[in-house]
PyMOL Python script that loads the backbone (N, CA, C, O; Angstrom):
from pymol import cmd

cmd.read_pdbstr("""\
ATOM      1  N   UNK A   1      77.551 111.768  70.140  1.00  0.00           N
ATOM      2  CA  UNK A   1      78.897 112.205  71.650  1.00  0.00           C
ATOM      3  C   UNK A   1      78.338 110.916  72.826  1.00  0.00           C
ATOM      4  O   UNK A   1      77.297 110.610  73.407  1.00  0.00           O
ATOM      5  N   UNK A   2      79.835 110.410  72.715  1.00  0.00           N
ATOM      6  CA  UNK A   2      80.375 108.969  73.992  1.00  0.00           C
ATOM      7  C   UNK A   2      80.696 109.966  75.272  1.00  0.00           C
ATOM      8  O   UNK A   2      81.327 110.979  75.571  1.00  0.00           O
ATOM      9  N   UNK A   3      79.959 109.125  75.724  1.00  0.00           N
ATOM     10  CA  UNK A   3      80.008 109.949  77.331  1.00  0.00           C
ATOM     11  C   UNK A   3      81.633 108.798  77.505  1.00  0.00           C
ATOM     12  O   UNK A   3      81.804 107.852  76.736  1.00  0.00           O
ATOM     13  N   UNK A   4      82.460 109.087  78.426  1.00  0.00           N
ATOM     14  CA  UNK A   4      83.559 108.086  79.325  1.00  0.00           C
ATOM     15  C   UNK A   4      83.521 107.546  80.731  1.00  0.00           C
ATOM     16  O   UNK A   4      83.638 107.809  81.928  1.00  0.00           O
ATOM     17  N   UNK A   5      83.318 106.764  79.960  1.00  0.00           N
ATOM     18  CA  UNK A   5      82.874 104.852  81.669  1.00  0.00           C
ATOM     19  C   UNK A   5      83.766 105.695  82.468  1.00  0.00           C
ATOM     20  O   UNK A   5      84.856 106.175  82.154  1.00  0.00           O
ATOM     21  N   UNK A   6      82.809 105.827  84.040  1.00  0.00           N
ATOM     22  CA  UNK A   6      83.041 106.300  84.696  1.00  0.00           C
ATOM     23  C   UNK A   6      84.865 105.336  85.655  1.00  0.00           C
ATOM     24  O   UNK A   6      85.393 105.766  86.680  1.00  0.00           O
ATOM     25  N   UNK A   7      85.318 104.143  84.889  1.00  0.00           N
ATOM     26  CA  UNK A   7      86.666 103.527  85.265  1.00  0.00           C
ATOM     27  C   UNK A   7      87.583 104.224  84.208  1.00  0.00           C
ATOM     28  O   UNK A   7      88.682 103.730  83.957  1.00  0.00           O
ATOM     29  N   UNK A   8      87.302 104.970  83.799  1.00  0.00           N
ATOM     30  CA  UNK A   8      88.176 105.781  82.359  1.00  0.00           C
ATOM     31  C   UNK A   8      89.315 106.943  83.268  1.00  0.00           C
ATOM     32  O   UNK A   8      90.503 107.115  83.542  1.00  0.00           O
ATOM     33  N   UNK A   9      87.298 107.804  83.550  1.00  0.00           N
ATOM     34  CA  UNK A   9      86.936 109.145  84.987  1.00  0.00           C
ATOM     35  C   UNK A   9      88.312 108.393  85.989  1.00  0.00           C
ATOM     36  O   UNK A   9      89.470 108.809  85.979  1.00  0.00           O
ATOM     37  N   UNK A  10      87.990 107.656  86.497  1.00  0.00           N
ATOM     38  CA  UNK A  10      88.722 107.434  88.034  1.00  0.00           C
ATOM     39  C   UNK A  10      89.820 107.329  87.733  1.00  0.00           C
ATOM     40  O   UNK A  10      90.591 108.053  88.362  1.00  0.00           O
ATOM     41  N   UNK A  11      90.477 106.336  86.573  1.00  0.00           N
ATOM     42  CA  UNK A  11      92.011 106.157  85.571  1.00  0.00           C
ATOM     43  C   UNK A  11      93.198 107.822  86.804  1.00  0.00           C
ATOM     44  O   UNK A  11      93.979 108.079  87.720  1.00  0.00           O
ATOM     45  N   UNK A  12      92.350 108.304  85.717  1.00  0.00           N
ATOM     46  CA  UNK A  12      92.867 109.722  85.830  1.00  0.00           C
ATOM     47  C   UNK A  12      92.963 110.153  86.835  1.00  0.00           C
ATOM     48  O   UNK A  12      94.011 110.034  87.470  1.00  0.00           O
ATOM     49  N   UNK A  13      91.803 110.857  87.355  1.00  0.00           N
ATOM     50  CA  UNK A  13      91.508 111.354  89.090  1.00  0.00           C
ATOM     51  C   UNK A  13      92.083 111.222  89.827  1.00  0.00           C
ATOM     52  O   UNK A  13      92.424 112.102  90.617  1.00  0.00           O
ATOM     53  N   UNK A  14      92.579 109.485  89.861  1.00  0.00           N
ATOM     54  CA  UNK A  14      92.761 109.345  91.130  1.00  0.00           C
ATOM     55  C   UNK A  14      94.336 109.291  91.453  1.00  0.00           C
ATOM     56  O   UNK A  14      94.831 108.909  92.513  1.00  0.00           O
ATOM     57  N   UNK A  15      95.128 109.831  90.128  1.00  0.00           N
ATOM     58  CA  UNK A  15      96.407 110.159  90.487  1.00  0.00           C
ATOM     59  C   UNK A  15      96.791 111.409  91.258  1.00  0.00           C
ATOM     60  O   UNK A  15      97.553 111.418  92.225  1.00  0.00           O
ATOM     61  N   UNK A  16      95.977 112.819  90.548  1.00  0.00           N
ATOM     62  CA  UNK A  16      95.327 114.309  90.686  1.00  0.00           C
ATOM     63  C   UNK A  16      94.832 114.130  92.515  1.00  0.00           C
ATOM     64  O   UNK A  16      95.648 114.154  93.437  1.00  0.00           O
ATOM     65  N   UNK A  17      94.120 114.049  92.592  1.00  0.00           N
ATOM     66  CA  UNK A  17      93.834 113.320  94.261  1.00  0.00           C
ATOM     67  C   UNK A  17      94.937 113.350  95.167  1.00  0.00           C
ATOM     68  O   UNK A  17      94.996 113.987  96.218  1.00  0.00           O
ATOM     69  N   UNK A  18      95.788 112.619  94.676  1.00  0.00           N
ATOM     70  CA  UNK A  18      96.170 111.569  96.242  1.00  0.00           C
ATOM     71  C   UNK A  18      97.880 112.564  96.100  1.00  0.00           C
ATOM     72  O   UNK A  18      98.757 112.373  96.942  1.00  0.00           O
ATOM     73  N   UNK A  19      98.049 113.409  95.113  1.00  0.00           N
ATOM     74  CA  UNK A  19      98.582 114.483  94.765  1.00  0.00           C
ATOM     75  C   UNK A  19      98.482 115.528  95.311  1.00  0.00           C
ATOM     76  O   UNK A  19      99.404 116.013  95.968  1.00  0.00           O
ATOM     77  N   UNK A  20      97.082 116.214  95.113  1.00  0.00           N
ATOM     78  CA  UNK A  20      97.146 117.647  96.020  1.00  0.00           C
ATOM     79  C   UNK A  20      96.455 116.966  97.511  1.00  0.00           C
ATOM     80  O   UNK A  20      96.353 117.725  98.476  1.00  0.00           O
ATOM     81  N   UNK A  21      96.087 115.808  97.614  1.00  0.00           N
ATOM     82  CA  UNK A  21      95.746 115.869  99.114  1.00  0.00           C
ATOM     83  C   UNK A  21      97.722 115.421  99.259  1.00  0.00           C
ATOM     84  O   UNK A  21      98.304 116.220  99.993  1.00  0.00           O
ATOM     85  N   UNK A  22      98.266 114.761  98.901  1.00  0.00           N
ATOM     86  CA  UNK A  22      99.939 114.833  99.768  1.00  0.00           C
ATOM     87  C   UNK A  22     100.234 115.944 100.087  1.00  0.00           C
ATOM     88  O   UNK A  22     100.161 116.309 101.261  1.00  0.00           O
ATOM     89  N   UNK A  23     100.774 117.007  98.759  1.00  0.00           N
ATOM     90  CA  UNK A  23     100.452 118.850  98.854  1.00  0.00           C
ATOM     91  C   UNK A  23      99.733 119.326  99.084  1.00  0.00           C
ATOM     92  O   UNK A  23      99.627 120.446  98.583  1.00  0.00           O
ATOM     93  N   UNK A  24      98.290 118.659 100.370  1.00  0.00           N
ATOM     94  CA  UNK A  24      97.825 119.773 101.579  1.00  0.00           C
ATOM     95  C   UNK A  24      98.790 118.719 102.357  1.00  0.00           C
ATOM     96  O   UNK A  24      99.952 118.427 102.073  1.00  0.00           O
ATOM     97  N   UNK A  25      98.558 118.580 102.660  1.00  0.00           N
ATOM     98  CA  UNK A  25      99.729 117.897 103.601  1.00  0.00           C
ATOM     99  C   UNK A  25     100.532 118.068 103.651  1.00  0.00           C
ATOM    100  O   UNK A  25     100.481 117.829 104.857  1.00  0.00           O
ATOM    101  N   UNK A  26     101.814 118.392 103.465  1.00  0.00           N
ATOM    102  CA  UNK A  26     102.732 118.510 103.786  1.00  0.00           C
ATOM    103  C   UNK A  26     103.831 119.822 103.357  1.00  0.00           C
ATOM    104  O   UNK A  26     105.035 120.071 103.420  1.00  0.00           O
ATOM    105  N   UNK A  27     102.251 120.609 102.773  1.00  0.00           N
ATOM    106  CA  UNK A  27     102.455 122.143 103.488  1.00  0.00           C
ATOM    107  C   UNK A  27     101.355 122.202 105.436  1.00  0.00           C
ATOM    108  O   UNK A  27     101.456 122.838 106.485  1.00  0.00           O
ATOM    109  N   UNK A  28     100.849 121.597 105.124  1.00  0.00           N
ATOM    110  CA  UNK A  28     100.273 121.753 106.400  1.00  0.00           C
ATOM    111  C   UNK A  28     101.313 120.932 107.756  1.00  0.00           C
ATOM    112  O   UNK A  28     101.172 121.098 108.968  1.00  0.00           O
ATOM    113  N   UNK A  29     101.962 120.368 107.307  1.00  0.00           N
ATOM    114  CA  UNK A  29     103.154 119.937 107.692  1.00  0.00           C
ATOM    115  C   UNK A  29     104.353 121.039 108.779  1.00  0.00           C
ATOM    116  O   UNK A  29     104.557 121.296 109.966  1.00  0.00           O
ATOM    117  N   UNK A  30     104.910 121.416 107.330  1.00  0.00           N
ATOM    118  CA  UNK A  30     105.379 123.012 106.920  1.00  0.00           C
ATOM    119  C   UNK A  30     105.436 124.141 107.918  1.00  0.00           C
ATOM    120  O   UNK A  30     106.258 124.551 108.737  1.00  0.00           O
ATOM    121  N   UNK A  31     103.755 124.607 107.357  1.00  0.00           N
ATOM    122  CA  UNK A  31     103.030 125.214 108.929  1.00  0.00           C
ATOM    123  C   UNK A  31     103.692 125.429 109.501  1.00  0.00           C
ATOM    124  O   UNK A  31     104.695 126.133 109.619  1.00  0.00           O
ATOM    125  N   UNK A  32     102.621 124.175 110.371  1.00  0.00           N
ATOM    126  CA  UNK A  32     102.698 124.061 110.877  1.00  0.00           C
ATOM    127  C   UNK A  32     104.169 123.725 112.442  1.00  0.00           C
ATOM    128  O   UNK A  32     104.145 123.921 113.657  1.00  0.00           O
ATOM    129  N   UNK A  33     105.314 123.113 111.390  1.00  0.00           N
ATOM    130  CA  UNK A  33     106.602 122.910 112.671  1.00  0.00           C
ATOM    131  C   UNK A  33     107.515 124.392 111.789  1.00  0.00           C
ATOM    132  O   UNK A  33     108.708 124.527 112.062  1.00  0.00           O
ATOM    133  N   UNK A  34     107.143 124.961 111.219  1.00  0.00           N
ATOM    134  CA  UNK A  34     107.837 126.252 111.045  1.00  0.00           C
ATOM    135  C   UNK A  34     107.250 127.480 111.584  1.00  0.00           C
ATOM    136  O   UNK A  34     106.119 127.937 111.419  1.00  0.00           O
ATOM    137  N   UNK A  35     108.434 128.011 112.392  1.00  0.00           N
ATOM    138  CA  UNK A  35     108.426 129.781 113.109  1.00  0.00           C
ATOM    139  C   UNK A  35     107.669 130.109 112.925  1.00  0.00           C
ATOM    140  O   UNK A  35     107.145 129.518 111.981  1.00  0.00           O
ATOM    141  N   UNK A  36     106.451 131.780 113.769  1.00  0.00           N
ATOM    142  CA  UNK A  36     106.398 132.242 112.794  1.00  0.00           C
ATOM    143  C   UNK A  36     106.645 133.781 112.224  1.00  0.00           C
ATOM    144  O   UNK A  36     106.309 134.597 111.366  1.00  0.00           O
ATOM    145  N   UNK A  37     107.366 133.572 113.200  1.00  0.00           N
ATOM    146  CA  UNK A  37     108.952 134.342 112.202  1.00  0.00           C
ATOM    147  C   UNK A  37     108.731 133.953 111.097  1.00  0.00           C
ATOM    148  O   UNK A  37     107.715 134.373 110.545  1.00  0.00           O
ATOM    149  N   UNK A  38     109.463 133.168 110.511  1.00  0.00           N
ATOM    150  CA  UNK A  38     110.129 132.703 109.357  1.00  0.00           C
ATOM    151  C   UNK A  38     108.428 132.787 108.166  1.00  0.00           C
ATOM    152  O   UNK A  38     108.573 132.833 106.944  1.00  0.00           O
ATOM    153  N   UNK A  39     107.342 132.790 108.654  1.00  0.00           N
ATOM    154  CA  UNK A  39     106.309 133.086 107.300  1.00  0.00           C
ATOM    155  C   UNK A  39     105.676 133.995 106.983  1.00  0.00           C
ATOM    156  O   UNK A  39     104.876 134.538 107.745  1.00  0.00           O
ATOM    157  N   UNK A  40     105.917 134.407 105.651  1.00  0.00           N
ATOM    158  CA  UNK A  40     105.254 135.224 105.227  1.00  0.00           C
ATOM    159  C   UNK A  40     104.274 135.673 105.505  1.00  0.00           C
ATOM    160  O   UNK A  40     103.319 134.914 105.343  1.00  0.00           O
ATOM    161  N   UNK A  41     103.869 137.485 106.210  1.00  0.00           N
ATOM    162  CA  UNK A  41     102.980 138.061 106.836  1.00  0.00           C
ATOM    163  C   UNK A  41     102.281 137.790 108.582  1.00  0.00           C
ATOM    164  O   UNK A  41     101.393 138.439 109.135  1.00  0.00           O
ATOM    165  N   UNK A  42     103.106 136.549 109.138  1.00  0.00           N
ATOM    166  CA  UNK A  42     103.850 136.799 109.824  1.00  0.00           C
ATOM    167  C   UNK A  42     101.958 136.179 110.441  1.00  0.00           C
ATOM    168  O   UNK A  42     101.290 136.797 111.270  1.00  0.00           O
ATOM    169  N   UNK A  43     101.534 134.934 109.770  1.00  0.00           N
ATOM    170  CA  UNK A  43      99.560 134.914 110.017  1.00  0.00           C
ATOM    171  C   UNK A  43      99.811 133.493 109.511  1.00  0.00           C
ATOM    172  O   UNK A  43      99.801 133.193 108.317  1.00  0.00           O
ATOM    173  N   UNK A  44     100.080 132.476 110.717  1.00  0.00           N
ATOM    174  CA  UNK A  44      99.692 131.093 111.017  1.00  0.00           C
ATOM    175  C   UNK A  44      98.259 130.789 109.840  1.00  0.00           C
ATOM    176  O   UNK A  44      98.230 129.719 109.233  1.00  0.00           O
ATOM    177  N   UNK A  45      97.327 131.668 109.665  1.00  0.00           N
ATOM    178  CA  UNK A  45      96.014 131.690 110.077  1.00  0.00           C
ATOM    179  C   UNK A  45      95.284 131.364 108.460  1.00  0.00           C
ATOM    180  O   UNK A  45      94.682 130.434 107.924  1.00  0.00           O
ATOM    181  N   UNK A  46      95.777 132.806 108.080  1.00  0.00           N
ATOM    182  CA  UNK A  46      95.991 133.173 106.526  1.00  0.00           C
ATOM    183  C   UNK A  46      96.673 131.906 105.709  1.00  0.00           C
ATOM    184  O   UNK A  46      96.331 131.773 104.534  1.00  0.00           O
ATOM    185  N   UNK A  47      97.244 131.341 106.049  1.00  0.00           N
ATOM    186  CA  UNK A  47      98.327 130.614 105.308  1.00  0.00           C
ATOM    187  C   UNK A  47      97.543 129.049 105.373  1.00  0.00           C
ATOM    188  O   UNK A  47      97.397 128.360 104.364  1.00  0.00           O
ATOM    189  N   UNK A  48      97.154 128.706 106.515  1.00  0.00           N
ATOM    190  CA  UNK A  48      95.890 127.481 106.637  1.00  0.00           C
ATOM    191  C   UNK A  48      94.933 127.505 105.811  1.00  0.00           C
ATOM    192  O   UNK A  48      94.495 126.583 105.122  1.00  0.00           O
ATOM    193  N   UNK A  49      94.615 128.541 105.879  1.00  0.00           N
ATOM    194  CA  UNK A  49      93.015 128.521 105.193  1.00  0.00           C
ATOM    195  C   UNK A  49      93.398 128.536 103.260  1.00  0.00           C
ATOM    196  O   UNK A  49      92.750 127.920 102.413  1.00  0.00           O
ATOM    197  N   UNK A  50      94.671 129.469 102.997  1.00  0.00           N
ATOM    198  CA  UNK A  50      95.242 129.334 101.530  1.00  0.00           C
ATOM    199  C   UNK A  50      95.445 128.133 101.005  1.00  0.00           C
ATOM    200  O   UNK A  50      95.519 128.047  99.779  1.00  0.00           O
ATOM    201  N   UNK A  51      95.596 126.784 101.948  1.00  0.00           N
ATOM    202  CA  UNK A  51      96.855 126.074 102.641  1.00  0.00           C
ATOM    203  C   UNK A  51      94.940 124.939 102.137  1.00  0.00           C
ATOM    204  O   UNK A  51      95.018 124.602 100.955  1.00  0.00           O
ATOM    205  N   UNK A  52      94.432 124.758 102.379  1.00  0.00           N
ATOM    206  CA  UNK A  52      92.935 124.223 102.508  1.00  0.00           C
ATOM    207  C   UNK A  52      91.731 124.593 101.775  1.00  0.00           C
ATOM    208  O   UNK A  52      90.780 123.821 101.652  1.00  0.00           O
ATOM    209  N   UNK A  53      91.766 125.733 101.303  1.00  0.00           N
ATOM    210  CA  UNK A  53      90.634 125.903 100.550  1.00  0.00           C
ATOM    211  C   UNK A  53      91.322 125.910  99.604  1.00  0.00           C
ATOM    212  O   UNK A  53      90.897 124.927  98.997  1.00  0.00           O
ATOM    213  N   UNK A  54      92.484 126.518  98.732  1.00  0.00           N
ATOM    214  CA  UNK A  54      93.153 126.754  97.847  1.00  0.00           C
ATOM    215  C   UNK A  54      93.289 124.978  97.289  1.00  0.00           C
ATOM    216  O   UNK A  54      93.061 124.759  96.099  1.00  0.00           O
ATOM    217  N   UNK A  55      93.544 124.174  97.918  1.00  0.00           N
ATOM    218  CA  UNK A  55      93.761 122.805  97.566  1.00  0.00           C
ATOM    219  C   UNK A  55      94.648 123.271  96.575  1.00  0.00           C
ATOM    220  O   UNK A  55      94.914 124.459  96.391  1.00  0.00           O
ATOM    221  N   UNK A  56      95.029 122.470  96.040  1.00  0.00           N
ATOM    222  CA  UNK A  56      96.387 122.728  94.450  1.00  0.00           C
ATOM    223  C   UNK A  56      96.972 123.337  95.006  1.00  0.00           C
ATOM    224  O   UNK A  56      97.806 123.246  95.907  1.00  0.00           O
ATOM    225  N   UNK A  57      96.245 124.466  94.103  1.00  0.00           N
ATOM    226  CA  UNK A  57      96.847 125.879  93.940  1.00  0.00           C
ATOM    227  C   UNK A  57      97.623 126.565  94.520  1.00  0.00           C
ATOM    228  O   UNK A  57      98.657 127.161  94.215  1.00  0.00           O
ATOM    229  N   UNK A  58      96.459 126.308  96.265  1.00  0.00           N
ATOM    230  CA  UNK A  58      96.953 127.002  97.717  1.00  0.00           C
ATOM    231  C   UNK A  58      98.655 126.294  98.371  1.00  0.00           C
ATOM    232  O   UNK A  58      99.502 126.822  99.092  1.00  0.00           O
ATOM    233  N   UNK A  59      98.604 124.987  97.757  1.00  0.00           N
ATOM    234  CA  UNK A  59      99.781 124.626  98.174  1.00  0.00           C
ATOM    235  C   UNK A  59     100.863 124.912  98.195  1.00  0.00           C
ATOM    236  O   UNK A  59     101.771 125.091  99.006  1.00  0.00           O
ATOM    237  N   UNK A  60     100.431 124.977  95.827  1.00  0.00           N
ATOM    238  CA  UNK A  60     101.941 125.540  95.838  1.00  0.00           C
ATOM    239  C   UNK A  60     101.965 126.514  95.627  1.00  0.00           C
ATOM    240  O   UNK A  60     102.383 126.577  94.470  1.00  0.00           O
ATOM    241  N   UNK A  61     101.617 128.349  96.310  1.00  0.00           N
ATOM    242  CA  UNK A  61     101.385 128.889  96.304  1.00  0.00           C
ATOM    243  C   UNK A  61     102.278 128.426  98.011  1.00  0.00           C
ATOM    244  O   UNK A  61     103.498 128.595  98.021  1.00  0.00           O
ATOM    245  N   UNK A  62     102.018 128.214  98.516  1.00  0.00           N
ATOM    246  CA  UNK A  62     102.431 128.526 100.376  1.00  0.00           C
ATOM    247  C   UNK A  62     103.807 127.687  99.816  1.00  0.00           C
ATOM    248  O   UNK A  62     104.305 127.371 100.897  1.00  0.00           O
ATOM    249  N   UNK A  63     104.551 127.239  98.963  1.00  0.00           N
ATOM    250  CA  UNK A  63     105.618 126.955  99.398  1.00  0.00           C
ATOM    251  C   UNK A  63     106.428 127.702  98.847  1.00  0.00           C
ATOM    252  O   UNK A  63     107.621 127.563  99.119  1.00  0.00           O
ATOM    253  N   UNK A  64     105.956 128.819  97.811  1.00  0.00           N
ATOM    254  CA  UNK A  64     106.590 129.191  96.900  1.00  0.00           C
ATOM    255  C   UNK A  64     106.313 130.492  97.376  1.00  0.00           C
ATOM    256  O   UNK A  64     107.408 131.053  97.416  1.00  0.00           O
ATOM    257  N   UNK A  65     105.289 131.403  97.822  1.00  0.00           N
ATOM    258  CA  UNK A  65     105.089 132.547  98.643  1.00  0.00           C
ATOM    259  C   UNK A  65     105.370 132.775  99.544  1.00  0.00           C
ATOM    260  O   UNK A  65     105.954 133.795  99.910  1.00  0.00           O
ATOM    261  N   UNK A  66     104.801 131.277 100.571  1.00  0.00           N
ATOM    262  CA  UNK A  66     104.768 131.445 102.327  1.00  0.00           C
ATOM    263  C   UNK A  66     104.969 131.741 103.077  1.00  0.00           C
ATOM    264  O   UNK A  66     104.532 132.416 104.009  1.00  0.00           O
ATOM    265  N   UNK A  67     106.770 130.566 102.365  1.00  0.00           N
ATOM    266  CA  UNK A  67     107.590 130.780 103.314  1.00  0.00           C
ATOM    267  C   UNK A  67     108.931 132.241 103.221  1.00  0.00           C
ATOM    268  O   UNK A  67     109.064 133.132 102.381  1.00  0.00           O
ATOM    269  N   UNK A  68     109.562 131.987 104.222  1.00  0.00           N
ATOM    270  CA  UNK A  68     110.433 133.111 103.973  1.00  0.00           C
ATOM    271  C   UNK A  68     111.525 132.316 104.979  1.00  0.00           C
ATOM    272  O   UNK A  68     111.276 131.847 106.089  1.00  0.00           O
ATOM    273  N   UNK A  69     112.917 132.305 104.199  1.00  0.00           N
ATOM    274  CA  UNK A  69     114.592 131.383 104.848  1.00  0.00           C
ATOM    275  C   UNK A  69     114.308 132.937 105.638  1.00  0.00           C
ATOM    276  O   UNK A  69     113.825 134.025 105.327  1.00  0.00           O
ATOM    277  N   UNK A  70     115.024 132.196 107.032  1.00  0.00           N
ATOM    278  CA  UNK A  70     115.887 132.639 108.063  1.00  0.00           C
ATOM    279  C   UNK A  70     117.000 133.275 107.673  1.00  0.00           C
ATOM    280  O   UNK A  70     117.566 133.108 106.593  1.00  0.00           O
ATOM    281  N   UNK A  71     117.435 134.253 108.829  1.00  0.00           N
ATOM    282  CA  UNK A  71     119.231 134.898 107.957  1.00  0.00           C
ATOM    283  C   UNK A  71     119.689 133.856 109.639  1.00  0.00           C
ATOM    284  O   UNK A  71     119.386 133.733 110.826  1.00  0.00           O
ATOM    285  N   UNK A  72     120.582 133.355 108.589  1.00  0.00           N
ATOM    286  CA  UNK A  72     121.053 132.434 109.239  1.00  0.00           C
ATOM    287  C   UNK A  72     122.617 133.984 110.301  1.00  0.00           C
ATOM    288  O   UNK A  72     123.169 135.084 110.280  1.00  0.00           O
ATOM    289  N   UNK A  73     122.400 132.515 111.056  1.00  0.00           N
ATOM    290  CA  UNK A  73     124.207 133.314 111.412  1.00  0.00           C
ATOM    291  C   UNK A  73     124.762 132.157 110.786  1.00  0.00           C
ATOM    292  O   UNK A  73     124.537 130.948 110.754  1.00  0.00           O
ATOM    293  N   UNK A  74     126.036 133.446 110.020  1.00  0.00           N
ATOM    294  CA  UNK A  74     126.688 132.107 109.493  1.00  0.00           C
ATOM    295  C   UNK A  74     128.968 132.211 110.289  1.00  0.00           C
ATOM    296  O   UNK A  74     130.055 131.834 109.849  1.00  0.00           O
ATOM    297  N   UNK A  75     128.432 133.002 111.667  1.00  0.00           N
ATOM    298  CA  UNK A  75     130.023 132.503 112.710  1.00  0.00           C
ATOM    299  C   UNK A  75     131.361 132.966 112.548  1.00  0.00           C
ATOM    300  O   UNK A  75     132.470 132.682 113.001  1.00  0.00           O
ATOM    301  N   UNK A  76     130.643 134.152 111.372  1.00  0.00           N
ATOM    302  CA  UNK A  76     132.132 134.816 110.446  1.00  0.00           C
ATOM    303  C   UNK A  76     131.842 136.625 111.666  1.00  0.00           C
ATOM    304  O   UNK A  76     132.117 137.764 111.291  1.00  0.00           O
ATOM    305  N   UNK A  77     131.579 136.451 112.272  1.00  0.00           N
ATOM    306  CA  UNK A  77     130.804 137.733 112.840  1.00  0.00           C
ATOM    307  C   UNK A  77     132.886 137.936 114.053  1.00  0.00           C
ATOM    308  O   UNK A  77     133.563 137.182 114.753  1.00  0.00           O
ATOM    309  N   UNK A  78     132.991 139.500 113.534  1.00  0.00           N
ATOM    310  CA  UNK A  78     134.051 140.146 114.037  1.00  0.00           C
ATOM    311  C   UNK A  78     134.237 140.802 115.150  1.00  0.00           C
ATOM    312  O   UNK A  78     134.967 141.793 115.162  1.00  0.00           O
ATOM    313  N   UNK A  79     133.495 140.279 116.457  1.00  0.00           N
ATOM    314  CA  UNK A  79     133.626 140.679 117.528  1.00  0.00           C
ATOM    315  C   UNK A  79     134.380 140.194 118.670  1.00  0.00           C
ATOM    316  O   UNK A  79     134.076 139.142 119.233  1.00  0.00           O
ATOM    317  N   UNK A  80     135.976 141.393 119.261  1.00  0.00           N
ATOM    318  CA  UNK A  80     137.090 140.416 119.477  1.00  0.00           C
ATOM    319  C   UNK A  80     136.980 141.327 120.483  1.00  0.00           C
ATOM    320  O   UNK A  80     137.754 141.287 121.439  1.00  0.00           O
TER     321      UNK A  80
END
""", "prot")
cmd.dss("prot")
cmd.show_as("cartoon", "prot")
cmd.util.cbc("prot")
cmd.orient("prot")
């Protein structure tokens, strides 16, 4: 059985590492800027731990499940 050279391994691993870091940074910035009311379970600390320790999957879980869209006022209120 032959082993792969380190160069070949790095060619595969480097893009995955960059994608993971980019997603974690984007999730962290989004979490920081979003009000607590728009975060599921209203707990930014729990989501920060999930993003940091969950690595790639943690960031994806945050973007899919962690954010709650705020109810917007559509301006069609009928208070005459």
